[in-house]
C-alpha positions in Angstrom: 146.4 109.9 103.9 144.2 107.4 102.2 140.5 108.1 101.9 137.8 106.0 103.4 136.4 103.7 100.7 133.0 102.0 100.5 134.6 98.8 99.2 136.6 96.3 101.2 139.9 94.9 100.1 138.3 92.4 97.8 135.9 94.9 96.2 132.7 94.0 97.9 130.4 96.9 98.4 129.7 98.4 101.8 126.4 98.8 103.4 125.9 102.4 102.3 126.5 105.7 103.9 125.2 104.7 107.3 127.1 101.5 107.4 130.7 100.6 108.3 133.6 100.2 106.0 136.9 98.4 105.8 139.8 100.8 104.9 141.6 99.1 102.0 143.4 102.4 100.9 144.5 102.8 104.5 145.9 99.3 104.6 147.9 100.0 101.5 149.3 103.2 102.9 150.1 101.6 106.2 151.9 98.7 104.4 154.1 101.1 102.5 154.9 103.1 105.6 155.6 100.0 107.7 157.9 98.6 105.1 159.5 102.0 104.7 160.0 102.1 108.5 161.9 98.8 108.3 164.1 100.2 105.5 164.7 103.3 107.7 165.7 101.2 110.7 168.0 99.0 108.6 169.7 102.1 107.1 170.2 103.6 110.5 171.7 100.4 111.8 174.1 100.2 108.8 175.1 103.8 109.4 175.8 103.2 113.1 177.8 100.0 112.4 179.7 101.7 109.6 180.5 104.8 111.6 181.9 102.7 114.5 183.7 100.1 112.4 187.4 100.0 111.3 186.1 101.7 108.1 184.6 104.7 109.9 186.9 107.1 108.0 185.3 106.0 104.7 181.9 106.9 106.1 183.0 110.5 106.9 184.8 110.8 103.6 181.8 109.6 101.6 179.2 111.9 103.0 181.6 114.9 103.1 182.6 114.5 99.4 181.9 117.8 97.7 179.5 117.9 94.7 179.3 121.2 92.8 176.5 121.9 90.3 176.8 125.2 88.4 175.8 127.1 85.4 178.0 130.0 84.2 179.1 132.1 87.2 176.5 130.5 89.5 177.1 127.3 91.3 176.0 125.4 94.4 178.8 123.7 96.4 177.5 121.1 98.9 178.7 117.8 100.3 176.7 114.7 99.7 175.1 114.8 103.2 173.9 118.4 102.5 172.6 117.4 99.0 170.5 114.6 100.7 169.4 116.9 103.6 168.6 120.0 101.4 167.8 118.4 98.1 166.3 115.0 98.3 164.4 115.8 101.5 162.5 118.5 99.6 160.8 115.6 97.8 160.1 114.0 101.2 158.5 117.2 102.4 156.6 117.4 99.1 154.9 114.1 99.9 154.2 115.4 103.4 152.6 118.4 101.8 150.4 116.1 99.6 149.3 114.1 102.7 148.5 117.3 104.5 146.4 118.6 101.5 144.5 115.3 101.3 143.8 115.3 105.0 142.5 118.9 105.0 140.3 118.3 101.9 138.9 114.8 102.3 140.5 113.1 105.3 140.4 113.2 109.0 141.3 116.9 109.3 138.4 117.9 107.1 135.7 117.3 109.8 136.4 119.5 112.8 135.0 117.1 115.4 136.9 114.1 114.0 140.1 116.2 113.7 139.9 117.8 117.1 141.3 115.1 119.2 144.4 114.2 117.2 145.0 117.8 116.4 144.8 118.9 120.1 146.9 115.8 121.2 149.5 116.7 118.6 149.8 120.2 119.9 150.4 118.8 123.4 152.9 116.4 121.9 154.8 119.4 120.5 154.5 122.0 123.3 155.3 119.8 126.3 158.5 118.2 124.9 159.8 121.7 123.8 159.1 123.1 127.3 160.8 120.2 129.0 163.9 120.5 126.8 163.9 124.3 127.3 163.8 123.9 131.1 166.7 121.4 131.1 168.8 123.5 128.7 167.9 127.1 129.6 170.9 129.3 129.2 173.1 126.4 128.2 175.0 125.5 125.0 172.1 123.4 123.8 169.3 126.0 124.2 168.7 126.2 120.5 167.7 122.5 120.2 164.2 122.9 121.7 162.6 121.9 118.4 164.3 118.5 118.3 162.0 116.5 120.6 158.8 118.0 119.0 158.8 115.6 116.0 157.3 112.1 115.7 158.7 109.7 113.0 155.6 108.5 111.2 157.3 105.7 109.3 158.7 104.0 112.4 155.6 104.7 114.4 153.4 103.1 111.8 155.8 100.2 111.4 155.5 99.5 115.1 151.7 99.5 115.2 151.6 97.4 112.0 153.8 94.8 113.6 151.3 94.7 116.5 148.6 93.8 114.0 145.0 93.3 115.3 146.0 94.6 118.7 145.7 98.1 117.2 142.3 98.9 115.7 142.1 100.7 112.3 140.5 103.7 114.0 143.5 104.0 116.3 145.9 103.8 113.4 143.9 106.5 111.7 144.3 108.6 114.9 148.0 108.1 114.9 148.3 109.1 111.2 146.2 112.2 111.8 148.3 113.1 114.9 151.5 112.7 112.8 150.1 114.9 110.1 149.4 117.7 112.5 152.9 117.1 114.0 154.4 117.5 110.6 152.6 120.8 110.1 154.0 122.0 113.5 157.6 120.9 112.5 157.3 122.7 109.2 156.3 125.9 110.9 159.1 125.6 113.4 161.7 125.0 110.7 160.4 127.9 108.6 160.2 130.4 111.5 162.9 129.5 113.9 165.6 127.6 111.9 166.1 129.8 108.9 169.0 132.2 109.1 170.3 135.3 107.4 167.4 136.1 105.1 168.1 137.5 101.7 164.8 139.4 101.0 165.4 139.6 97.2 165.8 135.9 96.8 162.8 135.3 99.1 160.7 137.7 97.0 161.8 135.7 93.9 160.6 132.5 95.6 157.3 134.1 96.5 156.8 135.3 92.9 157.5 131.8 91.6 155.0 130.3 94.1 152.4 132.8 92.8 153.2 131.8 89.2 152.6 128.1 90.1 149.2 129.1 91.7 148.3 131.0 88.5 149.4 128.0 86.3 147.1 125.8 88.3 144.3 128.2 88.1 144.4 128.5 84.3 144.6 124.8 83.9 148.2 124.1 83.0 148.8 120.3 83.2 152.3 120.0 82.0 154.3 118.3 84.7 157.6 119.5 83.2 156.6 123.1 83.8 155.8 122.5 87.4 159.1 120.6 87.9 161.0 123.5 86.4 159.2 126.0 88.5 159.8 123.9 91.6 163.5 123.7 90.9 163.6 127.5 90.5 161.8 127.9 93.8 164.2 125.6 95.5 167.2 127.6 94.2 165.6 130.9 95.3 164.8 129.6 98.8 168.3 128.1 99.1 169.8 131.5 98.4 167.2 133.3 100.6 168.2 131.5 103.8 164.8 129.9 104.3 165.3 126.2 104.4 164.9 125.0 100.8 163.0 121.8 101.7 160.0 124.0 102.5 159.4 124.4 98.8 158.2 120.8 98.8 155.5 121.6 101.4 154.3 124.7 99.5 154.0 122.8 96.2 152.3 119.9 97.9 149.6 122.2 99.4 149.0 123.8 96.0 148.4 120.4 94.3 144.8 120.0 93.2 142.7 117.2 94.8 140.4 116.6 91.8 141.2 114.7 88.6 142.2 116.4 85.4 139.3 114.5 83.7 136.1 113.8 85.5 135.4 110.0 85.5 131.8 110.3 84.3 133.1 112.0 81.1 135.5 109.2 80.2 134.5 106.3 78.0 135.1 103.2 80.0 135.9 101.2 76.9 138.8 103.5 76.2 140.3 102.4 79.6 140.5 98.8 78.4 141.8 99.4 74.8 145.3 97.8 74.6 145.0 96.9 70.9 148.0 99.0 69.8 151.0 100.7 71.5 149.4 104.1 70.9 146.1 102.9 72.4 147.8 101.5 75.4 149.6 104.8 75.9 146.3 106.7 75.7 144.7 104.2 78.1 147.5 104.9 80.6 147.1 108.6 80.2 143.3 108.5 80.7 143.7 106.3 83.8 146.2 108.7 85.3 144.0 111.7 84.5 140.9 110.1 86.0 142.3 110.1 89.5 143.2 113.2 91.6 146.6 114.8 91.0 147.4 114.4 94.7 146.5 110.7 94.7 148.6 110.0 91.5 151.6 111.9 92.8 151.5 110.1 96.2 151.2 106.8 94.3 154.3 107.6 92.3 156.4 109.3 94.9 155.5 107.7 98.2 157.5 104.5 97.5 160.5 106.5 96.5 160.4 108.6 99.7 159.8 105.6 101.9 162.3 103.2 100.4 165.0 105.4 99.0 165.1 109.0 100.2 164.3 108.6 103.9 166.7 105.5 104.2 169.4 107.6 102.4 168.8 110.4 104.9 169.2 107.9 107.8 172.3 106.5 106.3 173.8 110.0 105.9 172.8 111.2 109.3 172.6 108.3 111.8 176.3 107.5 111.7 177.0 108.6 115.3 180.3 107.7 116.9 179.5 105.6 119.9 182.9 105.5 121.5 183.4 105.5 125.2 184.1 109.2 125.2 181.0 110.0 123.1 178.8 108.0 125.4 180.4 109.5 128.5 179.7 113.0 127.1 176.1 112.1 126.3 175.5 110.7 129.8 176.5 114.1 131.3 174.9 116.2 128.5 171.9 118.3 129.2 171.2 118.2 125.4 170.9 114.4 125.4 168.8 114.5 128.6 166.6 117.2 127.2 166.0 115.3 124.0 165.5 111.9 125.7 163.1 113.2 128.4 161.3 115.4 126.0 160.6 112.5 123.6 159.9 109.8 126.1 158.1 111.7 128.9 157.1 114.9 127.1 155.4 113.2 124.2 153.6 110.8 126.4 152.4 113.5 128.8 151.6 116.0 126.1 149.6 113.7 123.8 147.8 111.8 126.5 147.2 114.9 128.7 145.9 117.1 126.0 143.7 114.3 124.6 142.2 113.8 128.1 141.6 117.6 128.4 140.0 117.7 125.0 137.6 114.9 125.9 136.8 116.5 129.3 135.9 119.8 127.5 133.9 117.8 124.9 136.1 119.1 122.1 136.8 115.6 120.8 136.0 112.0 121.3 138.1 108.8 121.5 138.4 106.9 118.2 135.8 104.3 117.8 136.6 100.9 119.3 139.4 102.2 121.5 139.9 102.7 125.2 142.2 105.0 127.1 144.8 102.3 127.5 145.1 102.1 123.7 145.5 105.9 123.4 148.2 105.8 126.1 150.1 103.2 124.0 149.9 105.6 120.9 151.0 108.5 123.1 154.1 106.5 124.1 154.9 105.5 120.5 154.6 109.2 119.5 157.9 109.5 121.3 159.7 107.8 118.4 161.5 110.8 117.0 163.9 110.1 114.2 163.8 111.5 110.7 162.6 115.1 111.4 164.3 115.1 114.8 167.6 114.4 113.1 166.8 116.9 110.5 166.2 119.7 113.1 169.3 118.6 115.0 171.5 119.6 111.9 169.7 122.9 111.7 169.9 123.7 115.4 173.6 122.9 116.0 176.7 123.6 113.9 179.3 121.7 115.8 179.6 117.9 115.7 179.8 117.4 119.4 176.3 118.9 120.2 174.8 117.1 117.1 176.1 113.8 118.4 174.8 114.3 121.9 171.4 115.1 120.5 171.4 112.2 118.1 172.3 109.8 120.9 169.4 111.1 122.8 167.1 110.6 119.8 168.2 107.0 119.3 167.9 106.1 123.0 164.5 107.8 123.3 163.1 106.2 120.1 164.2 102.7 121.4 162.6 103.3 124.8 159.4 104.8 123.4 159.1 101.8 121.0 159.4 99.3 123.9 157.0 101.2 126.2 154.4 101.8 123.5 154.6 98.2 122.3 154.2 96.8 125.8 151.1 98.9 126.5 149.4 98.0 123.2 150.3 94.4 123.2 148.7 93.9 126.6 145.4 95.5 125.7 142.2 93.7 126.4 141.3 90.9 124.0 138.7 92.6 122.0 138.0 92.1 118.3 140.0 95.2 117.4 141.2 93.7 114.2 137.6 93.8 112.9 136.9 97.3 114.2 135.4 99.5 111.7 135.2 103.2 111.0 132.0 105.0 110.0 131.8 106.1 106.5 132.6 109.8 106.1 131.0 111.6 103.2 133.4 112.8 100.6 133.2 116.1 98.9 131.6 116.2 95.5 134.0 115.4 92.7 133.7 118.9 91.5 134.8 120.4 94.8 138.3 121.8 94.8 140.6 123.0 97.6 
């Protein structure tokens, strides 16, 4: 998540450590997420139309085309959908890991009091939907899907609040992002612990050793990106063979990424950053500029657009093609799986987020974001019921047969639509206060020499 900056969007200085700030980095992050949410929705719409068109056979044929990558006697044989889900989504989870790392070190999750409310609300938003789903599906064919309604889709959620503009204060958007980050942490734990099957301990040990090697490389100051990429690929292969979902390698590497620059800014000659006299000088300038920002910040800058505009929309295109025939809809209308997902996301998320947030404030464990009222938080609680990317991801892990997957996916789509409408209505009818100009107090950043 972007840091709080003492400069506004146009570079004017703030009032100092006791003053208020505009959050230009937050705006940039929200703009990328909002645009990515639009791309995600469009990709999902294309998938739905394609899967229910006269050319629906080509949709199935495309995503079930086998692609084999091998070296000698070793090979990985997956279809295109699996390569997207197991391969490209590892990059998505890497960016999630980077965001979690930034939050823990210098963001909302660094200060316990500021982090308490979104963290507690996120826990409620995971526990209550899972319990509702479990009660509805206890002992049934869909019992394993309890993790599906736990997730909130940050891209679409941010897209919705961005469309609402000044009706949603910056501090409330920050609350939503912090809540989504904690939600992502919970989803990662659930995937790792409950949706990994048939563990191969030898392959898992190899992955752990490789992870340790990456930590040692970081400790001794290795800066070659190629070495880290090779180590990451080796870890992915080891986890894939171990039975633990291979995308989790992305989270692990993201959490190991350093949050300080390779070169401290006060040791860099500023004139060197403006020297474009030759191609070699320009190349050195680019390298110095990159090394003067934190590795987490640089990697997010490079990868965030790719995950938002390419990887996640590809995931939606590969997984949202749900047959909406009369038979499929009829099955969903009588399916405990679909009802569990729908009620879990629409009701469970709302009750869990709002209820746990209320409890946290009553126990004085947290405070409402500055410039917001309970009506605003209720709107965010409703929008948290938009479950798409990670919910679809867990659906494919929880169920093997297509019929149960389709029932869950119909529940996800219906719930996401209803949650969007309810949340938007609540937030769009908030009192006419100057929320657009709301500010967030400056939070002190850790000294540049600090390291997590």
